C-alpha positions as CSV (number, residue, x, y, z in Angstrom):
1,M,75.1,36.6,-54.9
2,K,78.9,36.6,-54.2
3,N,80.6,40.0,-54.0
4,L,83.9,40.1,-55.8
5,L,84.6,43.5,-54.2
6,E,83.4,44.8,-50.9
7,V,84.1,48.3,-49.6
8,K,83.4,48.6,-45.9
9,H,83.2,51.9,-43.9
10,L,85.9,53.5,-46.2
11,T,86.8,57.0,-44.9
12,V,89.4,59.2,-46.7
13,Q,90.6,62.5,-45.4
14,V,92.9,65.3,-46.5
15,G,93.9,67.0,-43.2
16,Q,90.7,67.5,-41.3
17,K,88.5,67.5,-44.5
18,V,86.6,64.2,-45.1
19,L,86.4,63.2,-48.7
20,L,84.8,59.8,-48.2
21,D,82.7,59.3,-45.2
22,D,82.0,55.7,-44.1
23,V,81.4,54.5,-47.6
24,S,80.2,50.9,-47.9
25,F,79.0,48.9,-50.9
26,G,79.5,45.6,-52.7
27,A,80.2,44.7,-56.4
28,P,78.8,41.3,-57.3
29,E,80.9,38.9,-59.3
30,G,80.0,38.8,-63.0
31,K,77.9,42.0,-62.8
32,I,78.4,45.7,-63.7
33,T,78.0,47.9,-60.6
34,A,77.7,51.7,-61.3
35,L,79.0,54.3,-58.9
36,V,77.1,57.5,-59.8
37,G,77.4,61.0,-58.6
38,S,78.1,64.6,-59.7
39,S,81.6,66.0,-60.0
40,G,83.2,66.1,-56.6
41,S,81.1,63.4,-55.1
42,G,84.1,61.1,-54.4
43,K,83.7,58.6,-57.2
44,T,87.3,58.8,-58.5
45,T,88.6,58.8,-54.9
46,V,86.9,55.5,-54.4
47,A,88.6,54.0,-57.5
48,N,92.0,55.3,-56.5
49,S,91.5,53.9,-53.0
50,I,90.8,50.5,-54.5
51,L,93.9,50.6,-56.7
52,G,96.2,52.0,-54.0
53,L,96.8,55.2,-56.1
54,L,95.6,57.9,-53.7
55,P,97.8,61.1,-53.7
56,A,100.2,61.3,-50.8
57,A,98.1,64.1,-49.1
58,L,95.1,61.8,-48.8
59,E,94.8,59.3,-46.0
60,I,92.5,56.3,-45.5
61,T,91.6,56.7,-41.8
62,K,89.1,53.9,-41.5
63,G,87.7,50.9,-43.4
64,E,88.4,47.8,-45.4
65,I,88.5,47.1,-49.2
66,L,88.0,43.4,-49.7
67,F,88.9,41.9,-53.1
68,E,88.3,38.2,-53.4
69,Q,88.1,38.2,-49.5
70,R,91.6,39.9,-49.2
71,N,91.9,43.3,-47.6
72,L,93.7,45.5,-50.1
73,L,94.6,48.0,-47.4
74,S,96.8,45.4,-45.7
75,L,99.0,44.9,-48.8
76,N,102.3,46.5,-49.4
77,K,103.2,48.5,-52.5
78,E,104.8,45.5,-54.3
79,Q,101.7,43.3,-53.6
80,M,99.4,46.1,-54.9
81,R,101.6,46.5,-58.0
82,F,101.2,42.8,-58.7
83,L,97.4,43.0,-58.4
84,R,97.1,46.1,-60.7
85,G,96.8,45.0,-64.3
86,G,96.7,41.3,-63.7
87,H,93.8,41.0,-61.2
88,I,92.3,44.5,-61.1
89,A,92.6,46.8,-64.2
90,M,91.6,50.4,-64.8
91,I,90.1,52.1,-67.8
92,F,90.9,55.8,-67.3
93,Q,88.9,58.8,-68.4
94,E,91.9,60.1,-70.3
95,P,93.6,57.4,-72.4
96,L,97.0,59.2,-72.6
97,W,97.4,58.7,-68.8
98,A,97.5,55.0,-69.3
99,F,100.3,54.9,-71.9
100,D,104.0,55.4,-72.0
101,P,104.6,57.7,-75.0
102,L,107.9,56.1,-75.7
103,M,106.5,52.6,-76.1
104,T,104.2,51.1,-78.8
105,I,100.7,49.9,-77.8
106,G,101.8,46.4,-78.4
107,Q,104.9,46.7,-76.2
108,Q,102.9,48.1,-73.3
109,M,100.3,45.3,-73.6
110,D,103.1,42.7,-73.8
111,E,104.6,44.2,-70.6
112,V,101.4,43.5,-68.7
113,L,101.3,39.9,-70.0
114,A,105.0,39.3,-69.2
115,A,104.4,40.6,-65.6
116,H,101.2,38.6,-64.9
117,T,101.3,35.4,-67.0
118,S,103.8,32.7,-67.9
119,Q,103.1,33.0,-71.6
120,G,106.0,32.9,-74.0
121,K,106.7,35.8,-76.4
122,S,104.8,34.4,-79.4
123,D,101.8,33.6,-77.3
124,R,101.8,37.1,-75.8
125,R,101.9,38.6,-79.2
126,R,99.0,36.5,-80.3
127,R,97.0,37.5,-77.2
128,V,97.8,41.2,-77.8
129,L,96.5,41.0,-81.4
130,D,93.4,39.0,-80.3
131,V,92.5,41.6,-77.7
132,L,93.0,44.5,-80.1
133,A,90.7,42.8,-82.5
134,K,88.2,42.2,-79.7
135,V,87.9,46.0,-79.1
136,Q,87.3,46.4,-82.8
137,L,90.5,48.2,-83.7
138,P,91.2,47.9,-87.5
139,N,94.4,46.0,-88.5
140,P,95.5,44.9,-85.0
141,T,99.1,44.2,-86.2
142,D,99.5,47.8,-87.4
143,M,97.8,49.2,-84.3
144,A,100.1,47.2,-82.0
145,D,103.1,48.7,-83.6
146,R,101.9,52.3,-83.3
147,Y,102.8,54.8,-80.5
148,P,99.9,56.3,-78.5
149,H,100.2,59.7,-80.2
150,Q,99.7,58.0,-83.6
151,L,96.2,56.9,-82.7
152,S,93.0,59.0,-82.8
153,G,91.2,59.7,-79.5
154,G,88.7,56.9,-80.1
155,Q,91.4,54.5,-81.1
156,R,93.4,55.3,-77.9
157,Q,90.3,54.7,-75.8
158,R,89.8,51.3,-77.3
159,A,93.6,50.5,-77.0
160,M,93.3,51.4,-73.3
161,M,90.4,49.0,-73.0
162,A,92.5,46.4,-74.7
163,Q,95.4,47.0,-72.3
164,A,93.0,46.6,-69.3
165,L,91.6,43.4,-70.7
166,V,94.8,41.7,-72.0
167,A,95.7,39.8,-68.8
168,A,92.0,38.8,-68.2
169,P,91.7,40.6,-64.8
170,A,88.9,39.6,-62.4
171,L,87.7,43.2,-62.0
172,I,87.7,46.2,-64.4
173,L,87.3,49.7,-63.0
174,A,86.1,52.1,-65.7
175,D,86.3,55.8,-64.7
176,E,84.0,58.0,-67.0
177,P,85.2,55.9,-70.0
178,T,83.2,57.9,-72.7
179,S,83.1,61.5,-71.3
180,N,85.9,62.8,-73.5
181,L,84.5,61.3,-76.7
182,D,82.1,62.6,-79.3
183,V,78.6,61.1,-79.7
184,T,79.6,58.7,-82.5
185,L,82.6,57.3,-80.6
186,Q,80.6,57.1,-77.4
187,A,78.1,54.8,-79.2
188,K,81.0,52.6,-80.4
189,I,82.4,52.3,-76.8
190,M,78.9,51.6,-75.5
191,D,78.7,48.7,-77.9
192,L,81.9,47.2,-76.6
193,F,80.7,47.5,-73.0
194,R,77.5,45.7,-74.0
195,Q,79.6,42.9,-75.2
196,F,81.5,42.8,-71.9
197,K,78.1,42.6,-70.1
198,K,77.1,39.6,-72.2
199,E,80.4,38.0,-71.2
200,E,79.4,38.6,-67.5
201,M,82.5,40.6,-66.9
202,S,82.9,42.1,-63.4
203,M,83.1,45.8,-63.5
204,L,82.8,48.9,-61.4
205,L,81.6,51.6,-63.7
206,I,82.2,55.2,-62.5
207,S,79.9,57.5,-64.3
208,H,77.5,60.4,-64.3
209,D,76.0,59.3,-67.7
210,W,72.6,57.9,-66.8
211,G,72.2,56.6,-70.4
212,M,75.3,54.4,-70.0
213,V,74.2,53.4,-66.5
214,A,70.7,52.5,-67.6
215,H,71.9,50.3,-70.5
216,L,74.8,48.6,-68.8
217,A,74.6,48.5,-65.0
218,D,73.1,45.7,-62.9
219,E,73.5,47.5,-59.5
220,V,73.8,51.3,-58.8
221,I,75.4,53.1,-55.9
222,I,74.6,56.9,-55.5
223,L,77.4,58.9,-54.0
224,Q,76.9,62.5,-52.7
225,N,79.6,64.5,-51.0
226,G,81.5,61.4,-50.2
227,Q,78.6,59.5,-48.7
228,V,76.4,56.7,-50.1
229,V,72.9,58.0,-50.1
230,E,71.1,55.3,-52.1
231,S,71.8,51.9,-53.7
232,G,69.9,49.1,-55.4
233,S,69.2,47.4,-58.7
234,V,69.3,49.6,-61.8
235,D,65.6,49.0,-62.3
236,L,64.8,50.2,-58.7
237,I,67.0,53.2,-58.9
238,M,65.9,54.3,-62.4
239,N,62.2,53.8,-61.8
240,H,61.8,54.5,-58.1
241,P,64.5,56.8,-56.9
242,R,63.9,57.6,-53.2
243,H,66.6,60.1,-52.3
244,K,66.2,63.8,-53.4
245,Y,69.8,63.9,-54.6
246,T,69.1,60.8,-56.9
247,Q,66.0,62.5,-58.2
248,S,67.9,65.7,-58.9
249,L,70.6,63.8,-60.8
250,M,67.9,62.1,-63.0
251,E,66.1,65.3,-63.8
252,V,68.5,66.0,-66.7
253,F,68.2,62.4,-68.0
């Protein structure tokens, strides 16, 4: 199975403190790979390393991040900016982080399409409305013309998913996409992710929610204190966890 993303021996430090220690894993094309660990395990640091969004104080001291066989760590800021949104997109834990409060949802999605496709304005508008409908937002035309603060929390989460999907990126990174939602909204978002799975979308799902992992993931990587301690198919990890840390994480499931 071909890996769309390969992280090889990734090491990230802040001063002398090691946040990620020789992290290696692959994310197969057309599959959902879950990166699982408790708070502080390094999951978000992995995602930010992939996207080139690490804070200035953090330094990648070793490793490679290969996306479609291209080492992302060798790219300059302009090249990374081009990749983000068009080729790799992020669904953040907090939707408001993803939006400019001074622009409508539709304007921001149109910006992504204008930057990453050759579509004309009318085609971009049609694509925006189609994707808003795909994530089950009611009245897509109305939603496209609203500002982020005019949407409910669940609507913002779905709008952020639409923004991530609009340019049809090869890889989606989803960082705890349901953790700030109530149970009803979590179920709706889960239904959308199940649809993505049917469409064989490539995704790196960052989560500590074993219910989501069990229902969505194909492969699982367990991260503890910045180190990969176990990995394998979701069936193997769920039914035969070998590492004590994995077993402890699953005790509350």
